[in-house]
N, C-alpha and C positions, 0 to 999 in steps of 0.2 A: 495757534490753533488748539482747541481744547484736546486732550488725550486721554484714554481709558487703559487701563494697566492689561496687558496680556497674560496668557497663561506663563507661570513661571516653571524654570526647567528644574532638575533636581536639585542643583545646586544651591545651596541658602544665600550663597554671596552674589549669585547671577543678576543682573543689573534686568530692572524694568524695561520692557519695551513697549511702543506704544502707536496705536493706529488712530486715523482720523476718526473722529465722533461720527455718527450718523447724521446727515443733515438733515435738520427741521424743517420740516412742510411750514411755507407762510402762514400765518392765520389769517382768514377772511371771514369778516362779520357783513352779512348781509342785511340791510333795513329796508323793508318793505311788507306788503302784503302777501299772505301764503291762503291757499283754499281753506275752507268756505270764504265767499263762493267764488264762483268760477269765472270771474272776469280775468282780461288779458293777462295782465300785469301778475295776478295770482299766479294762474298757470304759467306765464313764462318764468316765474321765480321757482315753482315746483319743479319745472323741467329742469332748470340750472343745476338746482340742489342735488338732484337724481342723477346728474349728468357724469363724465369722466372728469368734470373739474375738481372735484371731490378727492380724486386721486393726486391731485396737484396742491392742494390746497386744504388746510384743516379750517373747515367751516363752521359757523355758528349764526343764529338768524335771530332778529329781533321783529316779530311777527307784527305788523302794525292793520292787519286786518281786523274790520269792525265784526265779521263773520254774519251778515245780513244776507238777504237776497235780493230786496227791492233796490234799486236805484237811490229812491227820495231819501231813505234812511241812510245812505252812504253821502248825502250831502249834509251842509251844516246844519245841527242843531244844537239843542241845550246840552247834549251830551258831548260836544265836539271838543271843549274843554277838559273834561275827563280824561277822553281818549287821548289827548295831547300828555296828559300828567303822565296817565297810565304808559304810554311809549317811551317817553322821555326816561324816565325813571327804569324801566328795562333795558334802555340802552345805556344809562348811567351804569348799570348794576354791570352789565356784558364788558363793557369798557374797563370797568375794575377789576374783573375775573377773568375776562379772556385774553386781554392785551393783544388786540388784533393788530397785525403788521399795516393792512388796508382796510378800509369801509366801504362798502358800497351802498350809496343810499338811493333808492329808487323816488322819485320826487314827480310830483304833478303839478299842474297849473293852476291858476288863482290863486288864492290867500293860501291854499294849502303847503306853497312853494316856500311861506313864513316858517312853516312846522318844520319843513325838510330842510331849510338852510338853518335853523337849531339844531338838528339832528348832526348836518354837517359839520357846525362849527364845534359842537362839543367831541364830535370825534377826532378832530383837527387839534384841540387844544387837549386831547389826551395822548398826542404823538403820531396819531396814525395817520397814513395816507390815505386820502378822500376822494373818491370817485361817484361823481352825479350823474346817474342815469336817468336822463328826464325826459318824461314819456307825453309832456303836451306839445304844443302846436305854436309855430311861430305866430299866429295870428291871435292868438288868445290876448285877453284883456292885458294880463298880467302873470308872469314877465312876458314880454313879448319883442318881436322883432319888428314890428310896424308901428309902433308909436314911441315918441321921444322919452315920454315916462317909462314904457316897458321897457327899452333898451338900456337904459340908465339903471333901472333896479335890478333888471337882470343881471347887467355886467357887475354891479356890487355884489350881490349875492351868491353867485356861482365864483366869488373869489374864495370864498369856502373851499372849495373842491380841487385837487391837483389836475383834475381830468374831467371832461364834461362828455358823455354818450348822448345820442340824440337816434331816432329811428330811421333816417334814411341822408344819401347824399345831398337831396336839396336842402334838407334841413341845417345838416352840418354847415353847408355854405351860408345859409341864413344867420344863423346864430353866429357865425364865426365873425361874420361883419358887425352884427349887431350888439354882440358881447365884447367885441374886440379881442377875441381870443382864437388864435390860429391853430390851437390844439384841439377843438372840439371835433371830435370823432364821430362814426355812425354804426349802429350795429342792427342788422334788421330783426324783426320779430321772427321766431321761427318754431317749428314743432317738432314731434318725434315722429319724423315720416313712416318709418318703420311700421308704427301702429297702423297707421291708414294703408299702407300698402298690404298687410295680412291681413287687415279688416276683410272678413265676407260681406257678400251683398246678398244675405236671403231677400225673399220677400218681405217689406216693413208691413207689419200689421195694418197701418194705415193707407196702403197704397192697394186698390186693386187691381186684378189682371189688367194687364195693356194700360195703366196709368203710367205718368212720366213725372217723377217728382222734381218742383222747384224749390229749393231749399231757401229760406232766410235764418241766418243764425245770429242771433244778438239780441238787445234790449229793444222791447217793441216800443220806441219811441217817436216822437217826430222829428228829431233830428236824426236820426237812423234812417228816416226817409218812409216809415211803415205807413203812411196813409198816403203816399206816392205809390207805394206798392198795391194797395187796396184799389187805385184809381185804374192802375195799369192793368189788374186782372181780366175785366171783362172783354177788352181787346185780345187777349191772349186765349181766353176760352172762347172766343167768336171763331177763332182758327183753328185751335187744337183743345176740342173737348177733353182730350186725353188726358190734360196737364190737371195735377195736383199741386198748390201750394201748401209747402209746409213750414209751419212759424214755429221755432225752437226759441225758446226765450220768455221772458216775462215785463211785464210795461213795468213803468216807475212807480204805480200804486196800484192798489187793488181796485179805484174808482176808474183809474184810466184804462186798465185791463176789461173791466164790465163795459165800457163806452166802447171799447174796441172789437169787443165779441159781439155787443150789439150792434155795432154798424156793420158787420160782417152779415149778420140776420138779416138786416133792412136791406141789403143791399144785391140779398138774392145769392150770397157767395158760399154759404156754408159746405154744401154740398161738393165742393171742391176745394176746401182750407182746413187744413187741420191745424189745431193749436196742440204743440207738444209742451209745453209748460220750459220750466230749466230743465236740461239734459245734461248727463255727466257719464264717464265711463262706457259701457258697451252700449248704451242708449245713444251716447254723442256719434260713435263711430259709426252705428246704423243708420244713423239719420243723414251721416255724409254719403256713406257707401251706397245706400241704396236711392240716392239723387241722381239727378240726371244734369240738373244746372244750380248752379249756385247764383243768389243774387243779395246784393247790399246797397240798396240806393241812399246811402247817407248824404247828409248837408254838411256835415263835417267829421274830420277824422284824423287819425293820425296814421298808422299802418294798422289797422285792425289784425288780430291773431288768426281770426278766423278765415283771414285770405290765404294764408300758408296752409292752413289746415285744408281748405279747398283743393287746393293745388294738390296737395299731398294724397287727397283722396281722387285725383283726376277729372275733377269736375270743372268743365268751362265757366267764368266766372263773368257775371254781370254787375259793373260795378262805377261808382260816379267818379268823376274828375276832381275830387279835393283832395287835400291833404298831401301826405306822403303817398298815398294811391299811385299817384302820376310818375313816382319814380319807378314804381315796381311792376305795374300792370300795362303790358302792351296793347295796344286797341287791335283786334284782328287775329292776335296771336295766342294770348290767352283770355280770350272771350273779348268782350266789349266792353268800352269806357263810354259812358254817356252824361249828360250833363246833370247837375244836382237839380230836383223839383221839377222833372220831367217826365212826367207818367207815359206821353207817347213816346218819348225816346226810349224808354225801359219796354213798353209792349214792342217796340219793333225790334229791338235788339234779342228779347228772349223769344219771339217769333222766329227771326232768322235762324237761330239755333236748332230750335224743334222743326224747323223747315227742312234742315241739313243735317241729318244723321251721321252721315261721313265727316263733316265738317267738325261735328261734335267731337268723333273719335279722333280726327289728326290733333284738334286742341288737348283734349284728354291725354293723350300720351306725350304733347309736349308740357303740358304743366306736369306732369308727374316728374318729367326728367327734370324740370327747373326746378321742383320743391326739394327734390334729392340733392340738387348740386348748390342750391343757393338758401335753403330755408330749414336745411335739418338742423335741430338743436346743436349737434355735436359740429358742425360749421361753424355756427354763431360762439359755441365756448372755446373753440380752438382760437379766434379773435379774439374774444373776451380775456383768456388766459395770456394772451401776448401783450395785452394791453396793462393787464394788472402788473406783469412782470415788469414792464417798462415802468410805470409808476414806482414799484419798488426799487427798480435801477437807478431812476432819478433820486430816490430817498439816500441811497448809499453814495452816490455822487454828491450830495448836499452834504 
């Protein structure tokens, strides 16, 4: 054990006394995107870096964000190879200077996983322990739990990681079988619950007196079910003229957003629908705190961060039975779970909540308690810290 000299006594011949050196905090390097933009993984990383984890670990980051708002620019373009070279250079520099004990690589599905595999491989070659935090879904084309090639490729590539994290218990079981890794663990997306609990609910400028807000928060795209929502709105308004649909987010590109806004006008929905655009900070909290119901009719998802946010704000949720949502949202208790691509079911679920304010109140109290207990970021950080320390303990045993 290294020692440090203590204070000498008055005798020049007195021996040195020793005391244990202060223990060094383990060094953690996080590789993944940070805001902007305000996507789920960006927000999650930002919260973790500001959490109590920084008291246990010395943390550095390699920010892989492309710093763009529109989703279409985040997909593969001619800039993609340059972004890869930029991010890999940053990683190699940080590995050389920081000498992390453990590296967490936030990874995505499709060909992006090859980039993330390179990050994991370089980190492992540097001598660090590697954790892959995979945000993809089992049914992706690559890596996959549902096709022979996807299972084989995923199993080979995740060998670069000492441990794998996915977003739900169902995903954990599927990937453990597909990749033949019994150590795949799960960690749900979480949020800073206290922010939503403290948020006041002043009258939002987009709500008239007596109106009740139905909030959609996310990308205004076909896979998020935005067109299904437009199809469902007339049936809600026919029964509840006090409903106002509030869309917080942007489309994949400006042309699609113009098409969406044009469709709203043509369908005569503009007087009952508000586009907020991208929201952050106080505006994001106000969007949640002023709403009565949260709706997300996605065709495909993992476990989107907006669901814990809505629960923390006390909103009954109307969501689709896709991805890891099925592992966390209980139909009839947290709101309602409906089939994807079913505007009629969406209409019925929203109307049922608007019909019964007492039911909404009971669900609101229930989801607030669930969010505090299960989805607070500090609860997730506690589990993440235990996993990281277990990974480091494995290195010492090896």
